[in-house]
N, C-alpha and C positions, 0 to 999 in steps of 0.2 A: 533569154536564149541568145540574143545577139552578143552580149558580153562573153558568154561561154564560147561561142564560135570564134570570136575575135582572138581568143587565146589558143585555138587549135592551130598546130603547125600546118603550113600550106599543103604539104603532101598528104596530110591526114584528114583534111577538112571533109572531103566527101565520105570517108569511112566513118567519121564521127557523126555525120548527119544521117547515115543510113543504118548504123549498128552500134549498140552500146552493150557492154557486159554489166549486168546487174546481178551480183552474187553468183556468178558462174552461168547465168542464163543470158543468152544473146537476144536482145530485143531491138525492134525498129522504133526509133523515136517518132517517125512519121506515122506509122500505124498506131502507136500508142496515143499520139495526139488526136488522131481521127477517132479512135475508139472512145476516148474519154471526152470528146466534144470540145477539145481545145482548138477551135478553128483558127485563131490567130497564130498559134504555134505551128500548126500544120501548113498554113499559108507561108509563114516565114521560112520553114524548112524547104518547101517546094521552090520558093523564089530564090533562096540561097543556092540550092542545088543547081537550078537552071540558069543562074547568072553566068555570063561569060567573063572570065578573068584572064589576065595575061601577066607574064613577066618577061624578062629579056629572052627567055628560051622557048616559051610555048604559050599557047592559049589553053585555058582549062574550062571545061563545061561538064557538068555532072549528069547529063542525060543518060549516057551509057551506064553509069554506076546506078542511077535511079532505077532503070528498067532491068538491070541485072539483079539487083537486090530486092526489087518490088515488081515482079513481072505482071502482077494483077492490079497495079495501082489505079489504072483507069476504071476497072470494074469496081474496086473498093470505093473510089470517089463517087461513082455513079450510084452505087447502092446506098451510101450513107447520106441521108438527107441533111445532116448537120455539117458535112464536109464542104 
């Protein structure tokens, strides 16, 4: 997963972490990982989204994108014993 994210353009990183198009169906990689019990992938996605990054122009932090695209993430994580 890390290698795939390293290839994502800076401006699209949060979008790639929160939504993917699979044969015309938009899925959440995070929910997908949680549902399928891929705990290390889910943790990687959360850590990457919530890491603070910077360039010469701004700081970037994916908290807003995470809660906009996954408004029930806290509930999902609390309900899933494998997460």
